[in-house]
All heavy atoms as a GROMACS GRO file, in nm:
protein
  553
    1MET      N    1   4.238  13.312   4.489
    1MET     CA    2   4.316  13.212   4.410
    1MET      C    3   4.211  13.128   4.318
    1MET      O    4   4.121  13.074   4.379
    1MET     CB    5   4.385  13.121   4.499
    1MET     CG    6   4.470  13.013   4.426
    1MET     SD    7   4.558  12.884   4.527
    1MET     CE    8   4.662  12.973   4.638
    2ALA      N    9   4.240  13.110   4.199
    2ALA     CA   10   4.153  13.044   4.116
    2ALA      C   11   4.199  12.887   4.099
    2ALA      O   12   4.327  12.863   4.096
    2ALA     CB   13   4.147  13.099   3.984
    3PHE      N   14   4.107  12.805   4.100
    3PHE     CA   15   4.137  12.652   4.084
    3PHE      C   16   4.083  12.612   3.957
    3PHE      O   17   3.981  12.659   3.908
    3PHE     CB   18   4.080  12.576   4.186
    3PHE     CG   19   4.134  12.606   4.329
    3PHE    CD1   20   4.074  12.695   4.418
    3PHE    CD2   21   4.246  12.550   4.366
    3PHE    CE1   22   4.141  12.726   4.534
    3PHE    CE2   23   4.318  12.559   4.488
    3PHE     CZ   24   4.247  12.650   4.576
    4PHE      N   25   4.159  12.530   3.880
    4PHE     CA   26   4.115  12.484   3.756
    4PHE      C   27   4.162  12.348   3.728
    4PHE      O   28   4.257  12.316   3.793
    4PHE     CB   29   4.156  12.577   3.639
    4PHE     CG   30   4.303  12.594   3.626
    4PHE    CD1   31   4.378  12.505   3.540
    4PHE    CD2   32   4.371  12.685   3.698
    4PHE    CE1   33   4.515  12.513   3.538
    4PHE    CE2   34   4.508  12.704   3.688
    4PHE     CZ   35   4.574  12.606   3.610
    5ARG      N   36   4.107  12.271   3.633
    5ARG     CA   37   4.137  12.152   3.613
    5ARG      C   38   4.220  12.151   3.474
    5ARG      O   39   4.163  12.195   3.381
    5ARG     CB   40   4.013  12.052   3.585
    5ARG     CG   41   4.053  11.918   3.538
    5ARG     CD   42   3.926  11.828   3.524
    5ARG     NE   43   3.874  11.804   3.646
    5ARG     CZ   44   3.762  11.729   3.667
    5ARG    NH1   45   3.695  11.677   3.559
    5ARG    NH2   46   3.706  11.705   3.780
    6ARG      N   47   4.345  12.093   3.479
    6ARG     CA   48   4.413  12.083   3.361
    6ARG      C   49   4.394  11.943   3.293
    6ARG      O   50   4.406  11.843   3.363
    6ARG     CB   51   4.562  12.103   3.384
    6ARG     CG   52   4.644  12.085   3.271
    6ARG     CD   53   4.794  12.119   3.292
    6ARG     NE   54   4.804  12.275   3.303
    6ARG     CZ   55   4.905  12.316   3.334
    6ARG    NH1   56   5.026  12.272   3.355
    6ARG    NH2   57   4.922  12.458   3.340
    7THR      N   58   4.363  11.959   3.175
    7THR     CA   59   4.333  11.814   3.101
    7THR      C   60   4.450  11.792   2.996
    7THR      O   61   4.463  11.887   2.916
    7THR     CB   62   4.195  11.815   3.040
    7THR    OG1   63   4.099  11.838   3.138
    7THR    CG2   64   4.165  11.691   2.976
    8ARG      N   65   4.499  11.671   2.993
    8ARG     CA   66   4.592  11.648   2.887
    8ARG      C   67   4.528  11.537   2.794
    8ARG      O   68   4.457  11.462   2.845
    8ARG     CB   69   4.722  11.574   2.943
    8ARG     CG   70   4.796  11.666   3.019
    8ARG     CD   71   4.923  11.612   3.079
    8ARG     NE   72   4.984  11.692   3.177
    8ARG     CZ   73   5.107  11.680   3.204
    8ARG    NH1   74   5.179  11.579   3.164
    8ARG    NH2   75   5.156  11.765   3.294
    9VAL      N   76   4.562  11.550   2.672
    9VAL     CA   77   4.473  11.472   2.571
    9VAL      C   78   4.578  11.393   2.480
    9VAL      O   79   4.679  11.456   2.445
    9VAL     CB   80   4.385  11.551   2.478
    9VAL    CG1   81   4.317  11.468   2.371
    9VAL    CG2   82   4.291  11.611   2.572
   10SER      N   83   4.558  11.275   2.445
   10SER     CA   84   4.650  11.196   2.359
   10SER      C   85   4.563  11.153   2.238
   10SER      O   86   4.439  11.109   2.268
   10SER     CB   87   4.692  11.069   2.437
   10SER     OG   88   4.768  10.994   2.339
   11ASN      N   89   4.603  11.164   2.114
   11ASN     CA   90   4.534  11.113   2.002
   11ASN      C   91   4.566  10.973   1.947
   11ASN      O   92   4.547  10.936   1.836
   11ASN     CB   93   4.562  11.216   1.885
   11ASN     CG   94   4.494  11.352   1.929
   11ASN    OD1   95   4.379  11.352   1.980
   11ASN    ND2   96   4.557  11.450   1.882
   12ASN      N   97   4.633  10.898   2.031
   12ASN     CA   98   4.688  10.762   2.002
   12ASN      C   99   4.580  10.655   2.004
   12ASN      O  100   4.615  10.555   1.988
   12ASN     CB  101   4.803  10.722   2.077
   12ASN     CG  102   4.921  10.820   2.058
   12ASN    OD1  103   4.928  10.888   1.970
   12ASN    ND2  104   5.000  10.815   2.155
   13SER      N  105   4.461  10.696   2.031
   13SER     CA  106   4.358  10.578   2.053
   13SER      C  107   4.310  10.503   1.936
   13SER      O  108   4.306  10.568   1.825
   13SER     CB  109   4.239  10.640   2.130
   13SER     OG  110   4.142  10.536   2.139
   14THR      N  111   4.301  10.378   1.946
   14THR     CA  112   4.243  10.299   1.836
   14THR      C  113   4.089  10.244   1.860
   14THR      O  114   4.036  10.170   1.789
   14THR     CB  115   4.318  10.176   1.795
   14THR    OG1  116   4.335  10.096   1.916
   14THR    CG2  117   4.454  10.220   1.748
   15VAL      N  118   4.034  10.299   1.986
   15VAL     CA  119   3.919  10.253   2.039
   15VAL      C  120   3.787  10.333   1.968
   15VAL      O  121   3.804  10.469   1.966
   15VAL     CB  122   3.904  10.270   2.187
   15VAL    CG1  123   3.763  10.237   2.228
   15VAL    CG2  124   4.000  10.185   2.257
   16PRO      N  125   3.700  10.277   1.900
   16PRO     CA  126   3.600  10.369   1.833
   16PRO      C  127   3.486  10.402   1.931
   16PRO      O  128   3.472  10.334   2.036
   16PRO     CB  129   3.537  10.257   1.734
   16PRO     CG  130   3.565  10.122   1.801
   16PRO     CD  131   3.687  10.130   1.873
   17CYS      N  132   3.432  10.519   1.914
   17CYS     CA  133   3.316  10.544   2.002
   17CYS      C  134   3.208  10.463   2.011
   17CYS      O  135   3.144  10.420   1.894
   17CYS     CB  136   3.272  10.704   1.949
   17CYS     SG  137   3.134  10.768   2.057
   18PRO      N  138   3.148  10.429   2.114
   18PRO     CA  139   3.033  10.332   2.126
   18PRO      C  140   2.912  10.396   2.075
   18PRO      O  141   2.806  10.336   2.017
   18PRO     CB  142   3.017  10.308   2.273
   18PRO     CG  143   3.149  10.342   2.343
   18PRO     CD  144   3.208  10.446   2.247
   19ASP      N  145   2.905  10.537   2.062
   19ASP     CA  146   2.777  10.602   2.013
   19ASP      C  147   2.777  10.622   1.863
   19ASP      O  148   2.681  10.596   1.817
   19ASP     CB  149   2.779  10.744   2.090
   19ASP     CG  150   2.744  10.727   2.253
   19ASP    OD1  151   2.699  10.620   2.284
   19ASP    OD2  152   2.785  10.832   2.317
   20CYS      N  153   2.891  10.670   1.810
   20CYS     CA  154   2.884  10.712   1.671
   20CYS      C  155   3.000  10.641   1.591
   20CYS      O  156   3.006  10.664   1.466
   20CYS     CB  157   2.906  10.858   1.655
   20CYS     SG  158   3.066  10.911   1.690
   21SER      N  159   3.074  10.538   1.652
   21SER     CA  160   3.196  10.487   1.594
   21SER      C  161   3.294  10.576   1.544
   21SER      O  162   3.387  10.539   1.455
   21SER     CB  163   3.147  10.397   1.472
   21SER     OG  164   3.054  10.287   1.519
   22GLY      N  165   3.305  10.697   1.586
   22GLY     CA  166   3.401  10.802   1.559
   22GLY      C  167   3.535  10.784   1.626
   22GLY      O  168   3.567  10.676   1.698
   23ASP      N  169   3.621  10.855   1.602
   23ASP     CA  170   3.762  10.853   1.664
   23ASP      C  171   3.753  10.904   1.805
   23ASP      O  172   3.705  11.010   1.834
   23ASP     CB  173   3.863  10.932   1.582
   23ASP     CG  174   3.886  10.876   1.434
   23ASP    OD1  175   3.870  10.760   1.422
   23ASP    OD2  176   3.912  10.961   1.358
   24MET      N  177   3.812  10.822   1.883
   24MET     CA  178   3.825  10.864   2.031
   24MET      C  179   3.967  10.900   2.071
   24MET      O  180   4.063  10.861   2.000
   24MET     CB  181   3.780  10.747   2.127
   24MET     CG  182   3.638  10.712   2.097
   24MET     SD  183   3.517  10.750   2.232
   24MET     CE  184   3.560  10.629   2.343
   25ARG      N  185   3.977  10.973   2.180
   25ARG     CA  186   4.112  11.002   2.226
   25ARG      C  187   4.120  10.991   2.380
   25ARG      O  188   4.008  11.018   2.446
   25ARG     CB  189   4.155  11.144   2.186
   25ARG     CG  190   4.065  11.249   2.234
   25ARG     CD  191   4.113  11.385   2.172
   25ARG     NE  192   4.007  11.489   2.218
   25ARG     CZ  193   4.011  11.617   2.180
   25ARG    NH1  194   4.085  11.639   2.091
   25ARG    NH2  195   3.922  11.699   2.224
   26VAL      N  196   4.221  10.972   2.434
   26VAL     CA  197   4.238  10.952   2.580
   26VAL      C  198   4.256  11.103   2.645
   26VAL      O  199   4.347  11.168   2.602
   26VAL     CB  200   4.354  10.866   2.621
   26VAL    CG1  201   4.376  10.864   2.766
   26VAL    CG2  202   4.355  10.732   2.564
   27ALA      N  203   4.172  11.125   2.736
   27ALA     CA  204   4.188  11.247   2.810
   27ALA      C  205   4.212  11.216   2.959
   27ALA      O  206   4.171  11.123   3.005
   27ALA     CB  207   4.061  11.335   2.794
   28ARG      N  208   4.288  11.304   3.032
   28ARG     CA  209   4.318  11.278   3.162
   28ARG      C  210   4.341  11.392   3.244
   28ARG      O  211   4.392  11.506   3.187
   28ARG     CB  212   4.425  11.176   3.171
   28ARG     CG  213   4.570  11.229   3.122
   28ARG     CD  214   4.677  11.125   3.141
   28ARG     NE  215   4.792  11.173   3.082
   28ARG     CZ  216   4.893  11.251   3.128
   28ARG    NH1  217   4.871  11.290   3.253
   28ARG    NH2  218   4.997  11.276   3.069
   29SER      N  219   4.326  11.392   3.367
   29SER     CA  220   4.356  11.495   3.458
   29SER      C  221   4.447  11.423   3.567
   29SER      O  222   4.479  11.307   3.536
   29SER     CB  223   4.229  11.552   3.529
   29SER     OG  224   4.162  11.460   3.602
   30CYS      N  225   4.483  11.483   3.671
   30CYS     CA  226   4.570  11.424   3.774
   30CYS      C  227   4.509  11.299   3.839
   30CYS      O  228   4.581  11.202   3.869
   30CYS     CB  229   4.598  11.514   3.882
   30CYS     SG  230   4.692  11.661   3.827
   31HIS      N  231   4.369  11.294   3.844
   31HIS     CA  232   4.313  11.185   3.913
   31HIS      C  233   4.204  11.108   3.837
   31HIS      O  234   4.139  11.018   3.883
   31HIS     CB  235   4.236  11.234   4.044
   31HIS     CG  236   4.324  11.311   4.125
   31HIS    ND1  237   4.408  11.254   4.214
   31HIS    CD2  238   4.338  11.459   4.151
   31HIS    CE1  239   4.476  11.334   4.279
   31HIS    NE2  240   4.429  11.461   4.263
   32GLU      N  241   4.195  11.133   3.715
   32GLU     CA  242   4.087  11.080   3.635
   32GLU      C  243   4.141  11.058   3.489
   32GLU      O  244   4.212  11.140   3.441
   32GLU     CB  245   3.976  11.172   3.634
   32GLU     CG  246   3.839  11.128   3.583
   32GLU     CD  247   3.734  11.221   3.606
   32GLU    OE1  248   3.753  11.338   3.637
   32GLU    OE2  249   3.619  11.189   3.598
   33VAL      N  250   4.089  10.944   3.422
   33VAL     CA  251   4.111  10.930   3.282
   33VAL      C  252   3.979  10.875   3.225
   33VAL      O  253   3.907  10.797   3.272
   33VAL     CB  254   4.217  10.815   3.262
   33VAL    CG1  255   4.248  10.767   3.133
   33VAL    CG2  256   4.350  10.833   3.336
   34TRP      N  257   3.955  10.922   3.106
   34TRP     CA  258   3.842  10.894   3.027
   34TRP      C  259   3.867  10.900   2.879
   34TRP      O  260   3.975  10.956   2.840
   34TRP     CB  261   3.722  10.996   3.069
   34TRP     CG  262   3.748  11.129   3.029
   34TRP    CD1  263   3.714  11.209   2.910
   34TRP    CD2  264   3.818  11.228   3.110
   34TRP    NE1  265   3.758  11.341   2.918
   34TRP    CE2  266   3.813  11.349   3.038
   34TRP    CE3  267   3.880  11.227   3.232
   34TRP    CZ2  268   3.876  11.472   3.083
   34TRP    CZ3  269   3.937  11.344   3.284
   34TRP    CH2  270   3.932  11.455   3.205
   35TYR      N  271   3.778  10.852   2.794
   35TYR     CA  272   3.782  10.882   2.641
   35TYR      C  273   3.689  10.989   2.606
   35TYR      O  274   3.573  10.999   2.657
   35TYR     CB  275   3.744  10.741   2.582
   35TYR     CG  276   3.855  10.648   2.556
   35TYR    CD1  277   3.873  10.542   2.649
   35TYR    CD2  278   3.944  10.670   2.455
   35TYR    CE1  279   3.986  10.459   2.628
   35TYR    CE2  280   4.045  10.576   2.440
   35TYR     CZ  281   4.071  10.465   2.525
   35TYR     OH  282   4.172  10.366   2.510
   36GLU      N  283   3.733  11.062   2.514
   36GLU     CA  284   3.644  11.169   2.438
   36GLU      C  285   3.633  11.130   2.300
   36GLU      O  286   3.739  11.105   2.237
   36GLU     CB  287   3.708  11.309   2.464
   36GLU     CG  288   3.711  11.366   2.602
   36GLU     CD  289   3.763  11.501   2.603
   36GLU    OE1  290   3.835  11.542   2.504
   36GLU    OE2  291   3.758  11.564   2.701
   37CYS      N  292   3.521  11.142   2.243
   37CYS     CA  293   3.499  11.124   2.089
   37CYS      C  294   3.523  11.259   2.038
   37CYS      O  295   3.470  11.354   2.069
   37CYS     CB  296   3.352  11.090   2.074
   37CYS     SG  297   3.334  11.058   1.895
   38GLN      N  298   3.606  11.252   1.930
   38GLN     CA  299   3.648  11.366   1.865
   38GLN      C  300   3.534  11.417   1.761
   38GLN      O  301   3.532  11.520   1.711
   38GLN     CB  302   3.769  11.352   1.784
   38GLN     CG  303   3.879  11.330   1.879
   38GLN     CD  304   4.013  11.305   1.797
   38GLN    OE1  305   4.048  11.385   1.721
   38GLN    NE2  306   4.090  11.193   1.825
   39ASP      N  307   3.436  11.310   1.728
   39ASP     CA  308   3.331  11.349   1.628
   39ASP      C  309   3.216  11.397   1.697
   39ASP      O  310   3.152  11.505   1.658
   39ASP     CB  311   3.300  11.224   1.539
   39ASP     CG  312   3.424  11.183   1.460
   39ASP    OD1  313   3.510  11.276   1.422
   39ASP    OD2  314   3.451  11.055   1.442
   40CYS      N  315   3.157  11.320   1.806
   40CYS     CA  316   3.026  11.363   1.863
   40CYS      C  317   3.047  11.432   1.997
   40CYS      O  318   2.946  11.482   2.049
   40CYS     CB  319   2.939  11.246   1.875
   40CYS     SG  320   2.986  11.108   2.004
   41GLY      N  321   3.164  11.436   2.056
   41GLY     CA  322   3.194  11.500   2.168
   41GLY      C  323   3.160  11.433   2.312
   41GLY      O  324   3.160  11.476   2.422
   42SER      N  325   3.111  11.305   2.286
   42SER     CA  326   3.070  11.226   2.406
   42SER      C  327   3.200  11.192   2.489
   42SER      O  328   3.295  11.177   2.440
   42SER     CB  329   2.981  11.106   2.365
   42SER     OG  330   3.068  11.017   2.290
   43ARG      N  331   3.171  11.161   2.621
   43ARG     CA  332   3.266  11.123   2.706
   43ARG      C  333   3.231  10.988   2.754
   43ARG      O  334   3.118  10.962   2.794
   43ARG     CB  335   3.267  11.219   2.837
   43ARG     CG  336   3.360  11.169   2.931
   43ARG     CD  337   3.355  11.276   3.052
   43ARG     NE  338   3.432  11.224   3.172
   43ARG     CZ  339   3.484  11.297   3.258
   43ARG    NH1  340   3.492  11.421   3.235
   43ARG    NH2  341   3.547  11.250   3.363
   44HIS      N  342   3.332  10.892   2.766
   44HIS     CA  343   3.316  10.762   2.806
   44HIS      C  344   3.410  10.722   2.909
   44HIS      O  345   3.539  10.736   2.894
   44HIS     CB  346   3.327  10.664   2.684
   44HIS     CG  347   3.222  10.678   2.576
   44HIS    ND1  348   3.090  10.637   2.592
   44HIS    CD2  349   3.219  10.770   2.470
   44HIS    CE1  350   3.033  10.692   2.491
   44HIS    NE2  351   3.100  10.762   2.409
   45GLU      N  352   3.363  10.662   3.026
   45GLU     CA  353   3.463  10.604   3.123
   45GLU      C  354   3.527  10.485   3.078
   45GLU      O  355   3.475  10.407   2.994
   45GLU     CB  356   3.383  10.594   3.253
   45GLU     CG  357   3.309  10.707   3.297
   45GLU     CD  358   3.397  10.838   3.329
   45GLU    OE1  359   3.502  10.810   3.373
   45GLU    OE2  360   3.354  10.956   3.316
   46ILE      N  361   3.640  10.453   3.142
   46ILE     CA  362   3.725  10.351   3.108
   46ILE      C  363   3.647  10.209   3.104
   46ILE      O  364   3.661  10.129   3.018
   46ILE     CB  365   3.849  10.337   3.194
   46ILE    CG1  366   3.928  10.469   3.155
   46ILE    CG2  367   3.931  10.223   3.153
   46ILE    CD1  368   3.970  10.501   3.026
   47PRO      N  369   3.571  10.178   3.218
   47PRO     CA  370   3.503  10.051   3.217
   47PRO      C  371   3.406  10.032   3.106
   47PRO      O  372   3.383   9.906   3.068
   47PRO     CB  373   3.425  10.059   3.353
   47PRO     CG  374   3.492  10.154   3.437
   47PRO     CD  375   3.545  10.251   3.351
   48GLU      N  376   3.356  10.132   3.027
   48GLU     CA  377   3.271  10.115   2.911
   48GLU      C  378   3.357  10.058   2.802
   48GLU      O  379   3.291   9.990   2.718
   48GLU     CB  380   3.213  10.246   2.874
   48GLU     CG  381   3.120  10.306   2.968
   48GLU     CD  382   3.087  10.448   2.930
   48GLU    OE1  383   3.027  10.460   2.809
   48GLU    OE2  384   3.084  10.524   3.017
   49VAL      N  385   3.487  10.074   2.791
   49VAL     CA  386   3.553  10.036   2.674
   49VAL      C  387   3.679   9.948   2.713
   49VAL      O  388   3.776   9.925   2.626
   49VAL     CB  389   3.614  10.161   2.590
   49VAL    CG1  390   3.494  10.228   2.536
   49VAL    CG2  391   3.685  10.248   2.682
   50VAL      N  392   3.681   9.892   2.836
   50VAL     CA  393   3.785   9.823   2.892
   50VAL      C  394   3.826   9.702   2.797
   50VAL      O  395   3.946   9.670   2.791
   50VAL     CB  396   3.773   9.772   3.032
   50VAL    CG1  397   3.671   9.667   3.044
   50VAL    CG2  398   3.910   9.743   3.102
   51SER      N  399   3.734   9.643   2.730
   51SER     CA  400   3.766   9.520   2.639
   51SER      C  401   3.845   9.562   2.530
   51SER      O  402   3.903   9.482   2.455
   51SER     CB  403   3.641   9.446   2.610
   51SER     OG  404   3.554   9.525   2.528
   52GLN      N  405   3.843   9.683   2.492
   52GLN     CA  406   3.901   9.729   2.366
   52GLN      C  407   4.043   9.815   2.382
   52GLN      O  408   4.105   9.856   2.295
   52GLN     CB  409   3.816   9.829   2.288
   52GLN     CG  410   3.684   9.751   2.248
   52GLN     CD  411   3.587   9.848   2.193
   52GLN    OE1  412   3.603   9.971   2.196
   52GLN    NE2  413   3.477   9.808   2.149
   53LEU      N  414   4.092   9.811   2.514
   53LEU     CA  415   4.213   9.889   2.554
   53LEU      C  416   4.329   9.826   2.484
   53LEU      O  417   4.342   9.708   2.462
   53LEU     CB  418   4.232   9.903   2.696
   53LEU     CG  419   4.119   9.975   2.777
   53LEU    CD1  420   4.159   9.981   2.911
   53LEU    CD2  421   4.104  10.111   2.718
   54ASP      N  422   4.426   9.910   2.447
   54ASP     CA  423   4.547   9.867   2.382
   54ASP      C  424   4.674   9.900   2.447
   54ASP      O  425   4.663   9.975   2.546
   54ASP     CB  426   4.532   9.901   2.231
   54ASP     CG  427   4.528  10.055   2.217
   54ASP    OD1  428   4.532  10.127   2.312
   54ASP    OD2  429   4.494  10.096   2.101
   55ASP      N  430   4.797   9.875   2.393
   55ASP     CA  431   4.913   9.914   2.441
   55ASP      C  432   4.932  10.069   2.442
   55ASP      O  433   4.996  10.129   2.536
   55ASP     CB  434   5.032   9.852   2.370
   55ASP     CG  435   5.032   9.686   2.396
   55ASP    OD1  436   4.974   9.649   2.503
   55ASP    OD2  437   5.099   9.624   2.306
   56ASP      N  438   4.876  10.127   2.344
   56ASP     CA  439   4.883  10.280   2.346
   56ASP      C  440   4.821  10.349   2.453
   56ASP      O  441   4.874  10.446   2.510
   56ASP     CB  442   4.831  10.335   2.214
   56ASP     CG  443   4.909  10.304   2.096
   56ASP    OD1  444   5.033  10.283   2.105
   56ASP    OD2  445   4.855  10.297   1.979
   57PHE      N  446   4.709  10.288   2.504
   57PHE     CA  447   4.644  10.338   2.616
   57PHE      C  448   4.726  10.324   2.740
   57PHE      O  449   4.747  10.424   2.806
   57PHE     CB  450   4.514  10.268   2.630
   57PHE     CG  451   4.436  10.305   2.780
   57PHE    CD1  452   4.369  10.422   2.773
   57PHE    CD2  453   4.463  10.229   2.880
   57PHE    CE1  454   4.296  10.465   2.896
   57PHE    CE2  455   4.392  10.265   3.006
   57PHE     CZ  456   4.316  10.372   3.001
   58ASP      N  457   4.796  10.215   2.762
   58ASP     CA  458   4.885  10.194   2.873
   58ASP      C  459   5.001  10.274   2.874
   58ASP      O  460   5.031  10.330   2.991
   58ASP     CB  461   4.921  10.037   2.882
   58ASP     CG  462   4.818   9.948   2.934
   58ASP    OD1  463   4.734   9.988   3.006
   58ASP    OD2  464   4.832   9.834   2.900
   59GLU      N  465   5.049  10.315   2.762
   59GLU     CA  466   5.159  10.416   2.754
   59GLU      C  467   5.116  10.544   2.797
   59GLU      O  468   5.190  10.617   2.855
   59GLU     CB  469   5.226  10.410   2.612
   59GLU     CG  470   5.291  10.287   2.568
   59GLU     CD  471   5.428  10.270   2.646
   59GLU    OE1  472   5.496  10.374   2.672
   59GLU    OE2  473   5.458  10.165   2.673
   60ASP      N  474   4.990  10.593   2.753
   60ASP     CA  475   4.960  10.717   2.777
   60ASP      C  476   4.919  10.746   2.932
   60ASP      O  477   4.933  10.858   2.978
   60ASP     CB  478   4.836  10.758   2.703
   60ASP     CG  479   4.849  10.773   2.561
   60ASP    OD1  480   4.966  10.810   2.518
   60ASP    OD2  481   4.759  10.765   2.475
   61VAL      N  482   4.878  10.643   2.988
   61VAL     CA  483   4.831  10.658   3.141
   61VAL      C  484   4.909  10.564   3.232
   61VAL      O  485   4.860  10.536   3.334
   61VAL     CB  486   4.685  10.625   3.145
   61VAL    CG1  487   4.602  10.727   3.057
   61VAL    CG2  488   4.648  10.494   3.115
   62ALA      N  489   5.030  10.530   3.195
   62ALA     CA  490   5.107  10.444   3.292
   62ALA      C  491   5.135  10.498   3.423
   62ALA      O  492   5.145  10.409   3.514
   62ALA     CB  493   5.244  10.406   3.214
   63PHE      N  494   5.138  10.620   3.440
   63PHE     CA  495   5.179  10.669   3.580
   63PHE      C  496   5.060  10.724   3.650
   63PHE      O  497   5.051  10.781   3.761
   63PHE     CB  498   5.291  10.773   3.570
   63PHE     CG  499   5.249  10.893   3.470
   63PHE    CD1  500   5.185  10.994   3.522
   63PHE    CD2  501   5.285  10.886   3.340
   63PHE    CE1  502   5.158  11.101   3.433
   63PHE    CE2  503   5.253  10.987   3.249
   63PHE     CZ  504   5.195  11.098   3.305
   64VAL      N  505   4.932  10.709   3.600
   64VAL     CA  506   4.808  10.752   3.654
   64VAL      C  507   4.741  10.645   3.732
   64VAL      O  508   4.717  10.538   3.680
   64VAL     CB  509   4.717  10.813   3.554
   64VAL    CG1  510   4.581  10.853   3.616
   64VAL    CG2  511   4.768  10.925   3.469
   65PRO      N  512   4.716  10.653   3.868
   65PRO     CA  513   4.654  10.552   3.936
   65PRO      C  514   4.512  10.513   3.872
   65PRO      O  515   4.438  10.599   3.878
   65PRO     CB  516   4.646  10.590   4.083
   65PRO     CG  517   4.735  10.709   4.089
   65PRO     CD  518   4.751  10.755   3.950
   66LEU      N  519   4.489  10.392   3.827
   66LEU     CA  520   4.374  10.370   3.757
   66LEU      C  521   4.329  10.219   3.766
   66LEU      O  522   4.423  10.139   3.751
   66LEU     CB  523   4.398  10.398   3.603
   66LEU     CG  524   4.293  10.369   3.508
   66LEU    CD1  525   4.164  10.451   3.523
   66LEU    CD2  526   4.340  10.385   3.360
   67ASP      N  527   4.220  10.196   3.797
   67ASP     CA  528   4.160  10.055   3.809
   67ASP      C  529   4.124  10.017   3.656
   67ASP      O  530   4.027  10.059   3.598
   67ASP     CB  531   4.042  10.048   3.901
   67ASP     CG  532   3.990   9.912   3.904
   67ASP    OD1  533   4.050   9.823   3.855
   67ASP    OD2  534   3.884   9.888   3.964
   68ARG      N  535   4.201   9.924   3.597
   68ARG     CA  536   4.183   9.880   3.454
   68ARG      C  537   4.085   9.763   3.452
   68ARG      O  538   4.068   9.697   3.347
   68ARG     CB  539   4.309   9.846   3.395
   68ARG     CG  540   4.397   9.970   3.375
   68ARG     CD  541   4.528   9.942   3.321
   68ARG     NE  542   4.617  10.064   3.288
   68ARG     CZ  543   4.668  10.130   3.374
   68ARG    NH1  544   4.656  10.116   3.503
   68ARG    NH2  545   4.744  10.232   3.333
   69MET      N  546   4.036   9.720   3.570
   69MET     CA  547   3.944   9.590   3.568
   69MET      C  548   3.802   9.631   3.542
   69MET      O  549   3.747   9.723   3.583
   69MET     CB  550   3.967   9.518   3.698
   69MET     CG  551   4.100   9.470   3.714
   69MET     SD  552   4.135   9.348   3.583
   69MET     CE  553   4.291   9.291   3.648
   0.00000   0.00000   0.00000
């Protein structure tokens, strides 16, 4: 039996990438949420950008257990 991680992505983010100021998107799996930059491909954990989170982020991950502090 093969195991794999399914990732869902939302393009509703208004948070800029800390590395290149590019467009970021919310990516999530069952147990994890992070931001991915669409321009440079970097991955950023939520605590790195917590001060910039918006209502769209909350809508995308409302049912995922997540520490937003």
